[in-house]
N, C-alpha and C positions, 0 to 999 in steps of 0.2 A: 325379430322383435329387438328393442333398443338393447338389451342385454347382449348381444351377440356383435354388438356394432363397438362397445368399447374395448379398448385396446388392453390384453392382457399383458399383466404385470409378469415377469419372470417368478417363477416361486422358489423360493431360500428353503432346502432342506434344515430341519430341526439342528442337526447337528454341526451347519454353518453359521446358524444364530447362538448358537449356545457356546462354540468353540472361537466367535471371534474376536482376536487378540487386538484388536483395533479399537476396542470400546475399554481395555485394560487402562488404567491412570495411575499414577504412583501411590496414592493413597489405598487404593484396593491391594496391589500390589504388597505395601507395606504391612496392613491387616493380614493376608495371608504369609509374609513371611513371621511376623507377632504370632501367628497360633502356632505355625510348624516350631518354633523355636519354643516355646509355651509347651507342645505336647512331648516335644525331645526332653525338655528340661523335666517335667513330672514323670517321664517313665525310665530315665536314666539309671535311677538308682533303687527301684521299686526292689525287687527282690531283696537288695539288704536292709530297709530299713523293718526296723521293730515296730510292732504293732501297736495302736493306741488302746487307750483302756477298752473302750466300745467295739474297737474293732476285734480286740480278743473273745469279749463274751460274743461276738455274733460268730467268730470263728470255732468258739468252746461249744455253743448252741449246734452248730453245724454239725461238728464231728461228733456230737454226742446222737444226734438225728441220724446219721450214716451208719455209726458204728453201734447204737444201743446203748 
């Protein structure tokens, strides 16, 4: 058959294709750094902040639902 005579290309694993660092550009690395810094900045003082008006209403309603 004609298909059997074609040379077979080596199969690359999915992990090799996904984790190929030769495709990483400076722009992509910059976006990743910005996203990580944004997550850290948003979560840094999360426990010490006061609730906004709508958040306090949601918290009160959830507390009322939980404890009756």
